N, C-alpha and C positions, 0 to 999 in steps of 0.2 A: 504492499498500499503504500502511495506517494507520501511527503510531508504535507503536503497541501489537503489532499483526504485526511489524513489522520488530524490535521488539525481541524477540519469541519466537523468531524465525530466529534472531537471531544468539546467543541460547541455545543452540541446535543445530549453531552453526556454529564452528570453530576453526581458526586457520592454524598450520599446522605447517612445518617445515625440517628437510631433513637433507642433509648433505654427507658426500661420499666418493665411493668407487670405484662409483657406485650400479648403472651396468648390467653390468657385468663380474661385478661380485659379485653380482648379483641383488639387493641391497637394497632399490631402490625397487618391484621387481615384487612382494617379500616383502610391502612394507607397502601395495601397490596391492591386493594377493590378500586381504591380511587386511580391509582396510575392505568389502571386497566381500565376503567369506565372512560376516561380521559384519551384512549387511544394510544398509551405509552407503554414502554415496556421495563422490565427491571431485572436486575440480578444481583443475586443475595452473594455478595462478598464473605461475609462473617457473619455468625450466629453462634451466638453462646447463651444455653437456657439455664435459668436460675434452676439448682438442684432441691431448694426448700421453698417452702409456701411465702417466706418471707422475702428471699432473693429475688433482686431484678434479672430481666432478661436484656440481652444486647445485641442489635443488630447494625450491619454496616452494609448499605445497597448503594447500587448503581443503577439509576433513575434515569433512562432515554427515552428521548422525543424527536418527532421527526425534523425539527428545525429548533434554533435556538429559541422561537417565541413559544414555539408547542412546549418546549421543556420547561420555561418560565411559568406558563400557564399551570402546569403539572405541578409545579415546586409550590406556588402559590397557594394550591390545595391540601397538599400534604402537611406543608409546616404546622399549620393550625392543629393538626392530627398530633403531633408531638414528635416530627420530624424536625434534624436541625443539619446544617451543612456539615460534613464530616471535618473539615480543618473550619472554625467557627473564626469568621472575620468580625471585625469593630461594627457596632451597627450604625447604621448610617442618619444622620440628622440635617433637615434643612430647617432654616428658619421662617415662621409663617409669615407671609408677605404682609397682610393687613390682619386687623383684629377679626376674629370670626372667620377668618380664610384659612383653609390647610393647601400645602405644597402639593403638586399634582399628582406625585406619585406616593402618598401617605399611607401608612399603615393602616388597616381597618381591625380592631381588636375583636377577641371572642371572649365569652365570659370566662373562661379558663385563666387559672395562675400563667401568668407570664414574666420572662424575665428578659432582659436585654444584655448585651455585652457590652460594655463601655468602660475604657480604659484599663481593660486587661482583666475586668472580672465581670461575674454575671450578678446584676443588680435585679431585684422584684420589683415589679410594677404595683405600684400603691395603688387602691380603688379601682380595681380592675371591673369592667363591665364590659358587655358586647357591643359592637359598632359605635366605638369612640377613637381617639387617637391617642400616642404614647408622647408625653412630653418631658424632656429631660432637663434636668438642672445640674449643668457641668459642676458648680462651683460643690454643690454639696452631694454630689454624687448619687442622686436620686430620680427614680422616675416615677411620672403620677400620668393618669388616666385621665382624659378631659372630653366632656363634650364642646360641638364645634363653638356653642355661643360663650365658652369659658376660656377660648383661645384668645392670647393676646399677639400684638404685634411683634416679630421677633421669637416668639417662643420658638426653642429647638424642638421639631417636631420629628420623629421617626417616621424615616420613607424607605420603601423597599422592604424585602425578605429576611435580608441578612443580619445575623448577629440577634436573633430573635428565638427564643424557646416557650415552647408552650407545653402544658402539660396538663393534659385531658384526663376526665376522671378515670380512677382505676376503681376495680373491686376489690371492696375492703377484703383485709386478710382474715378477719373475724365476723361472724353474725351479726347484723346490725339491725335486728326488727326489720320493721317496714321499708329500711333504706338498703334493702340487699341489692347488690350491682344488678342491672337491666331489669329490676320489678316495675320500671315507670309504664309497662304497658298496661291503658285502661281498660276495664270491663264491667259491665253491671253483673257480670257473673261471678265475678270473685268473693268468695265468704265475707260478708258484710262485718259479722260479729267478729270474727279473727282480726280484720283489717283494723277495725276499732282497736281493738285489745292493745294490736301492735302500735298505732298512733299513740294512743293514750299512755304506754310503757315508754316511749320515745320522748314524747313531751314531758313526762314526768323526769327522765333521766336529765333532758336537757335543763330543766330549770333547777334541778337538784344539783347538777355541776358549775352552776354560775352561768348557762347560758341566756340568749337573750332571744324572745319569740317575739314574732308578730303577726298579726290576724289581717289579714284585707278580706273584707266580707261584704256581701252586697245586701239588697232591701229583702231578698227573697228569706233572709236569716228570721226577719219580723215577720214577714206574709206568712211564712208555716209553720209559726208558734215558736221558734228555737230561740227567740231574744233572751228568754230565761235561763237557756244554759248556757250561750255565751257571756251573759251576766255574770253567772257564777264562777266562770273561767275566770274572769277579768276580777273579780271581787276574791278569790283564791289566789292570785297572785301568780298563773299560768301566762298572762299578758302583758308585755311590756309595752306593746305601742299598736294603736288601731289605725288603720288606714283605709278609707272608703269616700264615698262621695256623698252627695246631699240627701240621696234619697233612703240611705239608711237611717240619718239620723233623724228625717223629717219622719219617718213613717213608727222610729222607736218612740218618738215623742208623742204622735198621734196614738200608740199602743198603750201609754201610761195614760194620757189625759182622759181618752176617750175608749179606751178599750177594744179599737179599730185598726186594720192596719188596709190602705187604700180602700176604707170605708166598709169593710167586710169584717165582721165580728169575728174577734180572735177566740171566742168561747163557741159560739154556734154555728160559725162558717156560713152565715146568712149576710147579704148586703143590708146596712143599717140604713133606717130612714134619713135622708139628709147626706149620707155617707161619703158622697162626691165633693164636699167641699170640706171633709173633716181634714185633710192634710193641711188645707191653708188654714184650718184653723190652728193647728199643729203649728204652722211657720208665724202666725199673727201672734201667737201667745209668746215665742220666744221671740220675736222681736219686741214686744211689750215688755217682756222681764229684761232685754238688755244682752240677751247670749245665752248659750247652753247652760254654762259655768254658774252664770247669774241665777240662772233658773231652778239649778240644785241647789245654791245657797237661800235661794226666798223660798224654798219649799213648794214649789211648782211642780218640778219634777222630782217624783219620787222612788221610781222605781226604773229599771232599763239599763240598756249598755252605756249608753252614756252617762246615765246617774252614777254607774258605778268606776267606768273611766273617773268621771270630777272625783268622786269621794277615794277612789285609790291614788288619785295622783298619775293615772295613767294617760298620756299623751295621745290625742287623737287627729288625724290630721284629715280634712275632708275637701277635697278635690272636686271642681264643680267641671259642669259640660253645659253645652247650650241648651241642652232640656230642659234645664232644670226650674222647678216651680220657686218662687223667692228670691234665690235660695236663702237658706238661713243663714244670719249674719256671721256666723263660724266659718262660712265655705269662702275656702279662697278661689276666686273666681279669675285669676290671672293663671294659667296653664303651668307656665314658666316658672313661676313662683312655688305653684302646687306640686310642680317635680323635684324642685330643689328641696322642699320642706320632707318631700318621701324619702328624698336619699340621704337625709341629713339624720333621719329617725332609721334608719336601714342599718346605717356602720355598725359593724360589730353584730350582726342579727347572725344566730347560730341556725333558725329553723323559721320557716312560716307558714302559716296554716291559711289557704285560698278559699274561702267559702262562698260559693256561687258567686263568682264575682268575673267575668270574662275580663273586661277591660281594664280594671285595674289590678287583675291578675296577671295579665300579660305585660303592664307596665311594670309593676313593681319584678317580675321576672327579668326585665330588661335592664333594672339596676342592679343585679346581684350577681356573684360570682359563681360557678359552678359548685363550689365547695360548701355553698348554704344548704341546707335539706329545705325540701320545698313539697308540702302536701296539697293538691288542689283537687277540690271536692265540688263538684257540678252533676245535677241530673240530666244536662244535657252533653254527650260524649264529644262533641264539637268544640266546646267550651275547653274542656281538658286537652283534646287533638291539639287546638289551636296554640296552648302556651308550648306543650313539647315541641311543635313544629317550627316556634320562634326561637328556638335555641336552648329554652330551660328543659334540657334534656334530662338532667338531676332530678327532675319533677316526679312524684308518685300521684298517679291519676286515680282517684276514687269517682266511680259513677253511682251516685246514690243521692236519695232526695236528704236535703241538709236537714228538714223536719225532722226525720227520723236520726240521722247522723249525730246532729250535735248532742241532742239529750243522751243518747246512750254514750257518747264520749264524755260526758260530764261525770255520769255515774260512775265510768270506768277511772277516770281522773278521782273521783271522792274515794274508792275502794283503795287505790293506792297512796292515797294522802290521810289516812287514817293513822 
């Protein structure tokens, strides 16, 4: 083969390496599959298999493309799966040309733990989230994950794929209850009682070990009569922050004041006379009181989810939407501000319960690293599937009625908390 031919071939090949629990966590399989799906080829140059369950495996692979551009496209797809170049190069950065403007070849993050190779050492990217950029502070030798609106002119933004190492989720070495690897497949035919017991045990363990639990809840929690169960979890200290929207709070107030939700009696399940105006009565009452906290302090609100949050000192963030009635004075109507508040309260969260809330659940999933435990519950399988398809693959999906699930979960927590 001529030197010219060898040179062309070299441009279409690149050695990569990957280390971890490659076989049982299916990391190597996903890398090989993606190369093949994209029309590439590979040659395994070195493969060392861990001998014990805690040992990692190692593989060195020659990835082949039809052209330099084809090879680059393949590499862009397999680096987020855990692969790195065989000989690690320094991460490349370019300054942001303007505030809220990225360089053209910016690196887009995943929600998996990520490191960058900077000045001869691997640096952990702080605050990792999906679909953001990495900004490096060269003086402090620190790397940060930033959304577009937080980028300032001159920020050093990581570009290209070199010098970046991603660690995808691996199968736990020990049994971890509901959060066993690859258990996120959602089905309505799974044994609900056993799943609820496992979730209760995980929730209990997280709190007893000093973890932080966030709850993302939709108004169906109130509509189905499960508000008392969520209120109990808050009262007993199993919820550290509540993230929701206007509707949950409105109908929670309506349930306390008028014993209805959406104008339907929570005791009899029938439409109340004049029930169509009840949610407006609830909103009006809170405005007169001066807000939700004031309504609790003045004795107007005497029970419910928000009542327990105020009494327990549990923060709640209510993000508004264009369809909201009112909304309540406590609702944040600026979407950007609401998103920022969500992010602040999600710092250091260990576990998240997503209860019958599609939009807020997906929003929260986008703000979290893949190391956070997620339980997504909804009666509609599509709601759970949307969360998983949008990148929160560590989520456990439970397809069941929230009105049945939450009271049973509360009962299991009571048993464990005795």
